[in-house]
NUROTI-979876 format. One record per residue (C-alpha): residue in one letter; y, z, x. Coordinates in steps of 0.02 Angstrom, whole numbers, plus 32768, in hexadecimal, padded with zeros to 4 digits. Each point is the difference from the previous one (the first is absolute). Last residue first. Example, Ala and Ser with C-alpha at 12.3 -4.5 7.8 and 13.67 -1.06 7.14 Angstrom:
# residues 2
s7FCB816582AC a7F5480217FBB 
//
This chain:
# residues 902
rC50AF5A585FC y80207F6C8070 v802E7FE580B7 e80327F588048 f80057FC780B5 e80587F588007 y80187F778083 i7F93804D8087 r7FF27FA880A8 a7FA0804C8092 a80197FA980A6 g7F777FEA8082 n7FB17F607FBE g7F4280098005 d7FDE7F8D7F6C n7FE6808A7F7E a80A680508026 p804080AF8025 t7F578052801B t802580BC7FF8 l80937FFF7F89 n801A80B07FBC l80567FFF7F56 k804C80A97FD3 v802B80507F59 y806A809C7FED r802180677F64 a7F4D800B7FC4 s7F9B803B7F6A r7F587FAF7FE0 t7FB67F847F86 t7F587FBC8037 i80237F638061 p802A7F497FDC h80227F928097 y803D7F4E7FE4 t80127F858090 r806D7F668003 s7FF97F788085 a7F4880238021 r7FB47FFB80AF s7FA580A58004 g7F788033807A t802880B87FED v805380667F77 s800D80BC7FEB a804C80547F69 v802780B67FD7 t8017804780AF t804C80AD7FF2 w809780328067 t804A80A88030 s80AE7FF28046 g806A7FA27F82 d7FFB80917F86 a7F967FC77F6C s7FA67F78805E t7FAB7F5A7FDA q7FA67F868072 i7FDA7F477FF6 t7F947FB38087 f80077F568053 a7F987F6E803E g801B7F44800B t80B47FEE7FC7 n80307F527FC9 w803E7F9E8096 g7F797F7B7FF1 t80457FE67F51 t80897F9A8050 e80AD802E7FC3 g80497FDD7F54 g802A80B47FDA l7F6580137F97 g7F987FD18099 a804D8089806C h7FBA80937F9C k802580507F5B v7FB380AC7FF2 v7FE0804C7F56 f7FDA80B77FE4 a7FB380617F71 s7FEC80AE7FB5 v80998066802D n803D809E7FAA q80A98025804B a8046808A806E s80B67FE18023 g806D7F7F8057 l7F777F7B800E d8011800780BD v7FB97F61804B q7FA07FDD80A0 l7FCF7F658064 f7F9280088099 k7FD57FA680A0 t7FCE805C809D a80147F8D8095 a80A07FBC7FB6 l800C7F477FD4 t804D801D7F55 c80387F977F6D f803E803C7F57 k802C7F747F8B s808C7FAA7FA1 n7FEC7F4C8037 n80877FCD7F84 a7F9380267F6A l7F6B80737FF3 s806380837FA4 g7FE580AD7FB8 d806B80528086 f7F7780728044 a7FB87F98808D n80AE7FD08039 g802980B7801D a7F8B80068095 g806A7F91806E e7FF87F45801A a80B67FD2801A s80108070809A n7F737FA9805A c7F4480108015 p800F80AC7FB2 t7FDB80A48058 s7F8380637F99 g802D802D7F50 t8074805F7F8E a80307FEB7F4C a807180577F82 k7FE27FBF7F4F g803D7F5B7FB9 q7F597FD47FB4 a7F7D80848025 l7FD780357F4E n7FDC7F4C7FCA t800C800D7F43 g7F6F7FCD7F91 l7F587FCE8044 n7FCD7F8B7F75 p7F547FCF803C a7FE27F468018 a7FA87FB27F6C p7F527FC58028 p7FF07F4D8039 p7FD87F887F72 t7F4D7FD97FCF f7FFD7F447FEF g801B7F6C7F8D d808880417F8E n808180698059 y80A17FA27FD9 s80A0805C8029 p808680197F7D p80B880218021 v803280B6801E d804D806D7F79 s7F6980717FE0 a800F804E80AD n80B180327FD4 t80907FBE8069 g80367F6C7F97 w80AA80467FD5 a802280A58057 s80A57FC08044 p803B7FB680A4 s80BC7FF78024 s807E7F737FEC g7FDB7FE27F49 m7FB87F857F83 s7FE380107F45 y7F8A7F797FCC n7FE77FA37F5C l7F707F857FFC t80057F987F63 s7F8D7F857FAA a7FF37F5B7FA4 g7F4D7FCC801E a7F8F80138098 i8059809F8036 d7F7A80847FE6 g7F787F7D8013 y80377FE680B4 r7FC980B18023 i8075808C802F w801A806E8097 s8055809C8043 k7FCC80697F6A t8083807F7FCB t80197FB07F57 a808280037F76 t7FDE7F8D7F6D g80827F817FCA n7FA27F658036 v7FE4805080A9 s806E80968027 l8025803780B0 s804D80968057 q8053803180A3 v7FC77F688063 y80457FFF80B1 q805F7F6E804D a80B280317FDB g805B7FDB80A2 q80167F477FDA g7FEF7FE17F48 a7FBC804E7F62 s806C80827FA6 t7FA17FDF7F5E g7F7D7F7E8027 t7FD77F8B7F74 i7F6D7F887FF8 q7FEF7F8D7F69 i7F617F9A7FF4 t80287F707F8B g7F817FB97F88 s7F607F997FFC p80547F648045 r80498066808F i80AD803B8033 i7FF680868086 s80A180617FE7 a804B80708085 s808880837FEF p804480898070 f7FBA7FA48098 l7F948047808C p7F7380317F8B g7F8B80968003 h7F6080248061 l7F727FC57F92 a7F4E7FC58024 l7FD07F6E7F92 v7F487FF37FD5 d7FB57F637FB1 a7F747FE8807E g7FD57F738079 p8075803F8087 t801A80BC7FEA a80B28034802A p80537F847F8C y80AF80478025 m808A804C7F97 g80B8802F800F l804C7F557FDB a804A7FF980AF a7F57801E8050 f7FAF7F7B7F93 v807F7F7E8037 y7FF5803980B5 w7F437FEF8008 a800B7F547FAE s80747FCD808F t7F7C802B8080 a7F7B7F9B7FA4 g806C7F697FD7 l7FA07F79805B d7FE4806C809A d80B08049800C n7FE2801580B9 g803C80AA803B p808980827FE9 l80727F8C7F9C g80BE80018015 g800D7FAB80A8 p806B7F767FB3 g806D80897FB5 t7FF8805F7F5B t7F90808E8038 f7F4D803B7FE4 s7FB08077807D e807F808E7FFC t8032800E7F4A m7F657FC67FA5 v7F8F80568080 r805E80A47FF0 r7FFC7FF37F42 v7F457FE87FFF a7FE0808F8078 s806D807D7FA2 s7FBC7FD47F54 t7F4D8002803C g801580A88056 q805480467F65 p7F637FCD7FA3 y7F9A808D804F a7F6880117F90 a7F8E7FBD808B y7FE47F617F9A n80BC7FEA7FF4 y800D800D80BE a7F8C7F69800D w808F7F9E7FB2 p80527FE380A9 v7F5C7FAE803B g80047F687F8D h804C7F84807C e7F9480388091 p7F827F718000 e80917F847FE8 n805A7FFC80A6 g80B8801D8027 i7FFF80A87FA5 y7F9E804A8091 f7FEB80BC7FF2 y7FD3805C809E p7F778016807F q80527F7F8073 t7FA87F678044 l800B7F837F71 g80B680137FD3 g8062809F7FDF n80697FC07F72 l8030809D7FA3 q7FEE8080808A t7FDE80BA7FEC f7FB57FCA7F5A h7F4E8020803C h802880B28030 d803D80247F50 l7F647FAA7FC0 r7F93806F806B q8059809C7FC3 v7FEE7FC57F4C a7F477FDF8017 t7FE780AA8050 k804F80557F6A p7FA47F917F85 g7F51802E803B g7F948003809A m80027F4B8037 l7F5E7FE07FA3 n805280437F64 i80937F8B8018 l7F8E7F6A8013 g7F9C802B7F64 q809C80177F97 y80507F67804F n7F767F9B7FB1 y80497F5C7FC0 p80847FFC8088 v7F8480028091 m806E7FB08083 w804880A38042 t7F8E80088098 y80357F4F802A q80A68036804B s7FC8808D8070 p7F647FA18033 n80627F668039 g80497F627FB6 e7FFF7F448005 t7F457FEE7FE5 y7FAC8090805A g7F8A80028096 s8086802E807E n809D80317FA2 s801280A4805D s807B807F7FB9 p7F8080797FB8 v7F9B800380A2 v7F51802D7FCB p7F90804A8085 w7F797FD47FDA a7FAD7F757F9C w7F8E80417F77 t7F487FD58003 g7FB67FAD7F67 t7F8C7F848056 s807C7F707FF5 g8087806D804B r808F80527FA2 p80B77FE08018 q807B80777FAE i8055802F7F5E y804780A58037 g7FE180BB7FF7 s7FB47FFC80AE d7F6E80717FD9 t7FE77FC47F4D g80057F4B8037 f80287F937F6A v7FA37F5C8012 n7F74802B7F86 q807C80497F84 w803E7F517FD7 w7F537FE27FBB q804780377F59 a802A7F4D7FD2 r7F497FD28010 q7FD080787F75 m80907FC17F98 y7FC17F4F801C t7F52801B7FBC n8035806D7F6E y80857F867FC7 k7F8A7F6E8016 t7F8580507F89 t808680367F85 d80437F517FE3 g807C801A7F72 v80977F9A8035 s8062809B8035 k7F6A804B8059 a7FE67F628065 f80B87FFF8032 q7FF780B58036 a7F627FE18065 i80457F62804F a809C805F8035 f7F97808B804D d7F947F82805B s809D7FB08048 a803A80A88042 s7F5280208048 y80047F5A805C e80AD80278043 l7FCA80AE8036 s7F707FB78065 d80797F83804D s806A8094803A p7F64804E804C d7FE37F65806B e7F5C7FCB8050 y7F9A808A7FAD i801B7FC67F4E y7FC580867F88 h7F73801B7F82 r7F827FDC808A s7F9A7F797FA7 l80847FC17F88 y808B7FFE8081 g7F8F7FAD807E s7FDA7F747F84 e80B77FF47FCA r80497FE180AC g80397F4C7FE2 r804D802D7F5A i806A7F647FEB s7F6C7F918027 q801D7F4E803A g7FD47F537FBD q80A17FDD7FA0 t7FE280A67FAA t7F608062801A g7F9680757F98 g7F7B806E804D n7FFB80877F7C s80A28060801E s806E7F697FDB k7F967FCE7F6B d802C809F7FA3 m80B87FD98007 l7FDE7F4C7FCD t7F9980367F6A l8088807C7FD1 a80847F768000 a7F917F8C7F9A a7FEA80877F7C t80BA80268003 d80337F4D7FDB f80BC800E7FFA g8077802A7F72 r801E80B58031 v8076805C8074 g801F80B27FC4 f801B8061809F a7F488022801D y7FE17F447FF4 m80807FDF8089 s7FAE8085806A g7F537FB77FE6 v80377F518030 v8054803C80A0 i7F74807C8025 p7F787F7D7FE6 g80597F898079 p801580838089 d7F557FF58053 g8012805780A8 t80597FC2809B m808F7F938038 v80057F427FF5 f7F6D7FA97FAD h805C7F588003 e7FD57FBE7F53 n804B7F547FE7 s804B7FB27F63 n80B280398025 h7FF3808B8080 s7F8380877FD4 w7FE680B28037 k7F6D80457F9B p7FE67F897F6F l7F81802A7F79 l7F5A7FB58031 g7FA47F598004 g80817F778018 q800C7FB17F54 q7FD180987F97 g805B80778073 d809F7F9B8007 l7FF87FEE7F43 v7FF280BE7FF2 m80998012806F s805E7F847F93 k7FD6805C7F60 a803F80A18050 i80A17FA88032 d80107FB97F51 s7FF380AF7FB7 a807A80408083 e807E7F7D7FC6 n7FF980457F50 p7FFC80B68039 a809B7FF3806D v804880B08011 l7F64806E7FF6 g7F7C7F85803B i80717FC9808E l801780B6802E a7F4680287FFC a7FD77F6E8071 w809080258077 s7FCA80B6801B r7F66800D8070 y7FB07F587FDD i808D7F9C804F d7FDD801C80B8 w7F457FE78010 g800B7F717F82 s80857F958051 y7FEE7F817F74 n803E7F4C8001 q7FD47F9E7F61 y803A7FF87F4B v7FC97F8F7F72 p80767FED7F6D h7F9F7FF07F5D s7FA87F6E7FAD a7F9D7FDD809E t7FCB7F5E8053 h7F927FF18099 v80087F9F80A3 a7F758026807B q80178066809E d7F78807A7FC4 f808880858004 g80607F997F82 r80867F7C8012 y80717FFF7F68 q80217F967F67 g805E80477F6B n80707F687FE3 t8098805F8044 d7F9F8023809F s7F9480968029 a8016806B809B i807E807E7FBE n801D807F8087 p7FC680B2801C n808180368031 q80BE80037FF1 f800C807D7F70 v7FF0809F8068 h808A7FC48075 y807E7FFD7F72 l7FC980AF7FCC a8023803C80B1 t80AA7FA98001 y802280527F58 f7FDB80AE8040 k80547FF580AA q809E7FB77FB5 l800580807F74 d7FEA808C807E a808E7FBC806B a80737FF67F6A a7FDD80B47FCE g7F9B801B7F63 g803180087F49 t7F967F757FBC v7F507FBC8010 q7FC27F6E7F98 v7F4E7FC78023 r7FD27F627FA1 n80B07FCA8027 l7FC77FC780AB v7F977F787FAE s80917FBC7F9D n807B800B8090 w7F897F9F806E s7FEC7F727F85 t80BA80007FDA d80277FF280BA a7F857F70800F a804E7FAB7F68 s80AD8012804C r7FC67FB280A4 i7FAE7F727FA2 g80A07FE37F9C a806F80068099 f7F8F7F838058 d80047F857F70 f7FAA7F69804C g7F917FD27F6D p7F4B80187FC9 n7FDD80A58057 e7F7180597FA9 a7FA07F767FA8 a802B7F708074 l7FDE8069809A n7F58803C7FC0 a7FD27F4E7FCD q80287FBD80AD a7F99808A8052 n7F767FDC7F83 a7FFD7F48802E l7FFA803180B8 s7F6480647FDF v7FB080AC7FF0 f805A8081806A s80A57FC77FB6 i80B37FF4803C g80A87FC67FBD v80987FF08071 k80B47FE47FCC a80817FB88076 q80BC7FFC7FE6 v807B7FB08077 t80B780318001 t807E7FB7807B n80377F6F7F94 s80797F848050 s7FC7800480B6 t7F57804B7FD2 d7F987F6B8036 f7F4E803F7FEF t7F677FF78071 v7F4B80277FD4 y7F8180498075 g7F4680028020 g7F6C80678032 s7F668007806B n7FC2807C8081 t7F4D7FE57FC7 g7FE07F647F9A s80587F907F85 t80887F7D7FFB s806F7FA67F85 a80A67FA67FE9 s80247FCC80B3 g80B57FCB8015 a8016806480A0 s7F59802B8050 v800580A08068 t7F6F80198078 g7FD480A7804F g7F7D80307F7F l80187F947F68 w80B07FE27FC4 t804C7FAE7F68 g809C7FA17FCE f808A7FF27F80 g80A77FB17FDA s808F7FFD7F85 p7FA680787F8E a7FF77FE37F45 r805A807D7F94 d7FDB80A37FA6 f7F6A8018806F q7F4C80197FC7 i7F7C8056806A v7F4B7FF97FC9 y7F7980718046 f7F4580158009 i7FC280A18051 q7F5780088054 y7F9D809B802F t7FB2803F80A1 k7F788075803B s7FEC802080BB s803780B47FEB g806880568086 c806080737F8A f802C7F6F7F8D g7FCF7F59804A g80427F9C7F6D g806F7F697FE7 t7FE97F467FEC v80937F977FC5 s80077F717F85 g806A7F6A7FD6 t80967FC57F9E v80B67FD58023 q80707FB97F77 s80AF7FB68004 g7FC37F558036 s7F49800B8033 i7FD080708091 s7F48802D801C i7FCB80998061 s7F5B80478039 g7FBA809F804D s7F8180358080 r800D80AB804C s807A805E806E g7FFA80BB801D t7FF180A37FA1 a80B180107FB9 s80017F4B7FCB r80257F578053 s7FB07F5F7FC4 t80697FAB7F79 n80AB8024804C v80897FAF7F9A l80A67FEB805E l809A7FE67F94 r808B7F99804B a80BC7FEC7FF9 s80277F758079 t80917FA07FAF t806D80988006 n807C80677F9C p7FB580AD8010 y7F63802B7F9F t7FEF80677F62 l7F47800F7FD7 k7FB9803C7F5A m7F4780248008 f7F93801E7F66 g7F4D803F8008 s7F787FE07F83 r7F6980507FAE k8046809D7FB0 t80B67FC9800B a80658010809E s80A980108055 l80447FD880AC e80AE7FE18046 v801E7FB980AD t80AC7FE5804B t800D7F868091 n8074800A8097 y7F6B7FBF8065 t7FF280888084 d805D80777F8E l7F717FFE7F82 k804D804E7F66 n7F9980707F90 k7FD8801B7F49 y7F6980457FA2 y7FE0800C7F45 g7F7780367F86 p802880B8800E a8098800E8071 a80227FCB80B2 s80927FE98076 e80207FBA80AE n80AC7FCB803D a802980A9804C k7F627FF68067 t803E7F698061 y7F837F738015 r7FA17FA18084 g7F9B7F687FCE a7F547FDD8045 y7FEA7F4E8041 g7FAE803380A3 t7F7F805D7F99 w7FB07F5C7FCB g7FE37FB980AD t7F547FAF7FF9 g7FFD7FB77F51 p80BD800F7FF5 s80017F6E807C t808580198083 g809E7FA27FD5 i80327FF37F4A a80B87FD67FF5 g808280667FA6 t7FFC807C7F72 i7F7780787FCD p7FAF80417F61 l7F5780528018 l7F6B7FFE7F8B g7F5980548029 l7F6C7FDA7F92 d7F96809F800B e804380A58042 n7F5980507FCF n7FC280948062 p800D8068809E c7F9F80A27FE3 g804180A47FB8 a80327FC37F54 g80AB80387FC1 n802E7F897F75 f7FA07F638028 h80567F59801D t7FF97F4A7FC7 l80837F767FF4 s804D7FF780AC f80B38001803F e7FFD7FD880B9 e8022804080AF v809080707FCE s806C80598080 t805380AA800A d7F6A80748003 s802680B57FD2 y7FC87FE67F4D r7F527FC5802D y7FAF7F787F97 g7F557FAC7FFA s7FA1809C7FCB p7F8580168091 s80557FD48071 a80BD7FFB7FFE t80347FE080B2 p80417F4D7FEC t803F7FF97F4C d7FB57FB87F61 p80727FEB7F6A s7FBF80137F4E f7FC27F9E7F69 q7F76806B7FB3 v7FA47F897F8C m7F6780297F94 g8069807F7FA3 f7FC480AE7FCF p80B1802B7FC8 v807B7F79803A a801D7FD180B5 a80917FE08077 g8005804380B0 p801980AD804A y7F52801D804A t7FA280A48013 s7FA28035809C g802780B77FD6 g801C802B80B5 a7F8680668066 g7FA27F658036 g7FF3803380B5 p803980B38018 v7FE980807F75 p80A6804D7FD6 n801580BA8025 p809080187F87 s80127F647F95 n80717F7D804F s7F7A7F7C7FE5 n80097F5E8060 d80507F767F99 t7FF57FA97F57 g7FD6809D7F9C i809E7FFF7F97 f804F7F538011 p7FD97FD27F4B n807F80817FC2 v7FE880177F45 y8081806A7FA4 q80607F6D7FB7 t7F5C7FC07FB8 l800D808D7F80 a80827FC97F82 l7FBB80637F6D t7FB67FB67F62 a8009806F7F68 a7F53802A7FC1 e7FB57FBB7F60 a7FCA7F5C8051 t7F9F805D8086 a7F9B80607F7E t7FDE7F647F9D t7FBC7FA98098 a80307F61805B a7F7D7FBA8075 l80557FB98099 g801B7F478024 a80BA800F8023 g80287FA47F5F v7F91807C7FA4 v806380908047 a80A87FAF7FDF a7FD17FD27F4E a7FC280B17FDF l80A180478047 v806E7F927F94 a7F9B80267F64 a800080BB8021 r80BB80018020 l801B7FA27F5E r7F8F80767F9F r805980978048 a80A87FB77FD4 l7FC87FDF7F4E p7FB980B07FED g80A080598038 s807A7FE0808C m80727F768040 
//
């Protein structure tokens, strides 16, 4: 069928499906043909240790779960296996300890796994209260499968098949037992991922009710209560409870720590038992009402189909076509993970438990669970871009959390703030969503809460900015330079938000504070580095050392100034040096905490590939992004390079595949690098964003040309406003770099309000010494000869090293040249300790290689990069004499680059 009638029918069917799944239908979505996209989702991606090159040990896997959920659902019904901490499930395990109702997608601390259910057969011996894991069921991997909203497995130990599905606030379990009179379902009301706590159970006919207590996230003492109701499709033939080590057959209720119960079924004539579970954080009555509203019958196939429809509807908000099967699987699995958190916390009657632990009622869905430090960097902008209606309710929910608890949430779990990680990410999350078009929340209240955080405010009795007083007095945080950057990043987001809502005073205040990033940039070291309480700089700086940094090191955190790359690059010495340093940084893609390299497995580095754009070298961005997408993300259980962190890592991949990235958290800037797919449509209420990539695909990662809304542009960035309505981005892609984006005027914006920016680095032009004939004193080894200092690269440990008594480095420019400046790049820029930066040296020039004139003399130096302008003179030969090889007394001289300029 085709034509207007067919389109109207398709629109009506899609709108009904979307509304039936609980998602907001939009005109734009209704006008687009619906694609079958859940087929590309593989819920097992990220469920085991990462197979990314150079995986980070201990938590390197994605920590995802394969169980049943719907977008933003309260319930995540998934198996828990023995060695799976922190996610609950590890693909390589071959036994299941339980199927529990709550999980996080990719958090780094053990969490959730509340209300464990386990089907067994046979007699109950040891009390499950003291011997729960002894009842675990082994399974065969070939019998396990998963899809959005559905999970299936067979427990060989009990010859029982388990199928799971879910609605927003309920789980559905279909059990196929063998023919037996002792088919049982164990209900654990005490055990969770973080230990055992008090719970209760009451069995009455075909219904089981009670409560469980969870919590303890990342070592916290805070807890929460979940009320539950389980309804079976038939009455059990028997039941009992346990408490501690005592099992009480026929007992209908119990409560306490290490408590639980069981029901028994006779499956001799009917092997199928269905159980549906409703939960609430408010009351048992609400759990019952949630179940009645969302899952009134026992139609497992219908619930499974509705869950698939729900997922397919939300995935269709971004339609990509034309890619390889593996690329489609990686993309749609990433998008699937993006929509798993935060989670609906309000019940069908609108009630929810707030951050004051009181019960409130809202007319909109209330969301909870925010991994702020992780999600502010790209997830917040993505959810604003592709799910603006839900993002509006998320912003409303965060403001409610602040009004009821004290401040915008930092890292929260249900109705508790756990203060995990560093900085003040709440303002950045809200500010980024606003920058990407999210409205419909109380912006005045949001700004008041942002401002309160830096003026002594607390939430649930504790400050989020615990180091604010020192930050305000010193203009940096001496205890942790990475924390100082986090405060400055939050201040930048507050400033931009204040400006957008018309508060000029707060804009000026917070932009000034945002520029305090420069106070932890060491001009000698060339890195973000520790600084003492009295202003002294720690020395030496070891770029690979994570001591004194939050999950990172100087090499990695130095790039965490995305709103002022212009200032950072000028302090580094200019775009050429920045590109060389970035090339060195991308020697490895997942280097971990103690290597001076890129670390895609952790969020502070997620935006670094786009720093190349700011240095007018977009080919570096395109190359780095595509390498990461290809090498660090795969389609297997080890397919994520680090914890997914409630969708943060997956959001990176989604943006990367679309050819854009929100490089400046809190602002509306999208840095561009070109799409992976020939066609992508972002279907939004305000109009579809159509992205086309002529010749796009594997092997064609470089932008050749770009037009935005029909107008050609060489700029490597756009603003959200450029694509807020119906819009087009038309790329031509190729296998080789082009001149696109390489002019100084093409770079994305930096924000210099609030301070006097560093002076522009001089444009030195062409390095006359690069690739020219070189000689030097005897090298430390054959791989560290003189030529390495003239290859234009800092990467791959490319340096000249010598231990000779007389240490020198010489280059023949090939003919007499006018020279007027020299740059020497020392050990620190190569990722080595700055203690090995050269302490004293001279630079000489010669016309004939015999008679030398000293044109620069340096003593007492410890800088990682030194710049030496001179009066212009003619020379064919240039020599670097190294008289004090290192500033810490080390005997070897190490020079990464010796550059000569006209």
